[in-house]
C-alpha positions as a printed Julia matrix, in Angstrom:
212×3 Matrix{Float64}:
  91.17  106.67   63.2
  93.32  105.72   66.17
  93.23  105.41   69.94
  94.62  108.35   71.9
  95.65  107.85   75.52
  95.79  110.99   77.65
  97.93  110.36   80.74
  97.1   112.94   83.43
  99.09  113.15   86.65
  97.09  114.08   89.73
  97.1   117.71   90.79
  99.25  119.1    93.55
  99.19  117.62   97.07
 101.2   118.67  100.1
 103.65  115.88   99.23
 104.26  117.49   95.83
 105.58  120.52   97.65
 107.59  118.99  100.51
 109.1   116.24   98.34
 108.41  113.35  100.74
 107.63  109.9    99.34
 103.91  109.34   98.83
 102.63  106.14   97.27
 100.07  104.43   99.48
  99.5   107.62  101.47
  96.19  109.1   100.43
  96.3   112.9   100.73
  93.71  115.29   99.37
  94.58  117.82   96.69
  95.73  121.24   97.84
  93.65  124.27   96.87
  96.0   124.74   93.93
  95.72  121.06   93.05
  91.95  121.42   92.83
  92.44  124.47   90.61
  94.64  122.36   88.33
  91.88  119.75   88.05
  89.28  122.39   87.2
  91.6   124.0    84.66
  92.11  120.63   82.96
  88.35  120.1    82.79
  87.76  123.55   81.33
  90.47  123.12   78.7
  89.54  119.57   77.65
  85.76  119.37   77.97
  85.24  119.74   74.22
  87.09  116.48   73.53
  84.87  113.48   72.74
  85.95  111.2    75.58
  85.33  107.48   75.14
  86.26  106.58   78.73
  88.06  107.74   81.86
  90.26  105.31   83.79
  91.39  106.45   87.23
  93.58  105.26   90.09
  91.27  104.91   93.12
  93.34  107.23   95.34
  91.72  110.43   96.64
  94.1   112.69   94.74
  93.46  111.05   91.36
  89.69  110.78   91.83
  89.6   114.48   92.76
  91.68  115.31   89.67
  89.27  113.49   87.36
  86.1   114.68   89.1
  85.63  118.16   87.52
  85.77  116.74   83.98
  83.59  113.74   84.81
  81.02  115.89   86.61
  80.88  118.43   83.77
  80.36  115.8    81.07
  78.57  113.06   82.98
  81.43  110.61   82.49
  81.84  107.53   84.67
  85.19  106.84   86.29
  86.59  103.36   85.72
  88.63  102.83   88.9
  91.59  100.47   88.53
  94.1    99.44   91.22
  96.67   98.87   88.49
  96.97  102.63   88.1
  97.94  103.28   91.73
 101.23  104.94   92.59
 104.37  103.01   93.42
 104.38  101.54   96.92
 107.34  103.08   98.74
 107.22  100.68  101.7
 109.19  101.96  104.69
 110.0   105.17  102.81
 106.38  106.36  102.88
 105.98  109.86  104.36
 109.77  110.26  104.66
 112.01  112.86  103.06
 114.87  111.95  100.75
 117.35  112.96  103.44
 115.7   110.67  105.99
 115.71  107.77  103.54
 119.38  108.36  102.79
 120.16  108.32  106.51
 118.28  105.14  107.39
 118.13  103.11  104.14
 121.3   104.13  102.32
 122.1   100.8   100.64
 118.56  100.28   99.4
 118.38  103.9    98.24
 121.57  103.64   96.17
 120.46  100.35   94.62
 117.08  101.92   93.76
 118.73  104.95   92.17
 121.07  102.74   90.16
 118.49  100.25   88.86
 114.89  100.97   89.95
 113.49   98.49   87.45
 114.59   95.59   89.63
 115.38   97.23   92.99
 112.52   98.52   95.14
 112.29  101.07   97.93
 112.61   99.15  101.21
 109.47   97.0   101.35
 108.04   98.64   98.24
 107.59   97.96   94.52
 109.95   97.77   91.57
 109.29   99.49   88.25
 108.88   96.06   86.66
 106.08   95.23   89.1
 104.34   98.53   88.4
 104.66   98.06   84.64
 103.16   94.6    84.99
 100.02   95.74   86.81
  99.58   98.96   84.82
  99.99   97.15   81.5
  96.88   95.11   82.28
  94.86   98.32   82.43
  96.34   99.57   79.15
  95.59   96.21   77.54
  92.0    96.44   78.77
  91.64   99.91   77.26
  93.12   98.82   73.93
  90.78   95.82   73.85
  87.68   97.91   74.58
  88.54  100.97   72.48
  90.18  100.56   69.1
  89.63  104.27   68.46
  88.72  107.39   70.42
  90.11  109.4    73.32
  90.69  107.76   76.7
  91.82  109.65   79.8
  94.1   107.8    82.23
  94.49  109.6    85.57
  97.4   108.25   87.57
 100.55  109.26   89.43
 104.1   110.5    88.86
 106.1   107.27   88.89
 103.33  105.11   87.46
 102.78  107.35   84.43
 106.5   107.6    83.73
 106.78  103.82   83.89
 103.74  103.33   81.62
 105.21  105.73   79.08
 108.57  103.93   79.14
 106.82  100.6    78.68
 104.75  101.85   75.74
 107.64  103.65   74.04
 110.33  101.01   74.5
 112.44  103.0    76.98
 114.43  101.04   79.56
 112.28  100.87   82.72
 115.4   101.36   84.8
 115.73  104.87   83.35
 112.2   106.12   83.95
 113.45  108.61   86.55
 116.22  109.86   84.24
 114.34  110.22   80.95
 110.84  111.53   81.72
 109.67  114.41   83.93
 106.09  114.42   85.17
 105.02  117.51   87.13
 101.71  117.76   89.04
  98.76  118.16   86.69
 100.77  117.49   83.54
  99.22  115.62   80.63
 100.96  113.43   78.04
  99.36  112.01   74.9
 100.2   108.74   73.16
  98.53  107.77   69.88
  98.15  104.04   69.29
  97.6   102.75   65.76
  98.85   99.97   63.51
 102.41  101.31   63.73
 102.38  101.14   67.53
 102.49  103.84   70.22
 103.54  107.36   69.17
 104.28  110.03   71.78
 102.58  113.25   70.67
 102.66  115.38   73.83
 104.82  115.06   76.94
 104.12  116.73   80.27
 101.98  119.61   79.0
 100.78  122.14   81.59
 100.04  125.13   79.35
  96.31  124.7    79.96
  96.58  125.63   83.65
  97.99  129.15   83.31
 101.21  130.75   84.46
 100.44  130.97   88.19
  99.71  127.28   88.58
 102.58  126.28   86.27
 104.95  128.06   88.66
 104.05  125.48   91.33
 106.45  122.79   90.17
 106.53  120.32   93.04
 108.2   116.93   92.62
């Protein structure tokens, strides 16, 4: 037996479609985002879930809610699973950030592990806080299936940290579309990536809504 971590990115929000930076912003899911959450619940309700850990943002809570309601599961809310703080870039488009924060933007693109969005967080800082949640899960559950509902950048950074991928390359090595789920098995040999960014469960119409 082993521990399986299911990393689920929140369903679609308006920011997923327009491509503006959204970390501390707290939007609701779109209608399609809610459909993604329900589709995940329908497809995964037969799994014997040991626990559900969730970022306390509206979009992640709403993504976890259909499964938790259907199975009577309690959400373990953890701040460590929140999205990257984008500081002064929040709610701004990439073009606007390029225009007003060019130097910071280029430094962030080049080495996001140690360079943050203006007034925001680095990948190293996110890995540090998120790793505490993963350590808590591994301490409490040696075996079983645990769902971790988080966000685009945070999940990519957690996966890099678990798999030994340079944190500075999280944007270059791993894609994480809205509603996608990735599975990592943890046993005596360490973390093993079994599934990356799966969205087959949600059907063709929802999969066509790619977002960012």
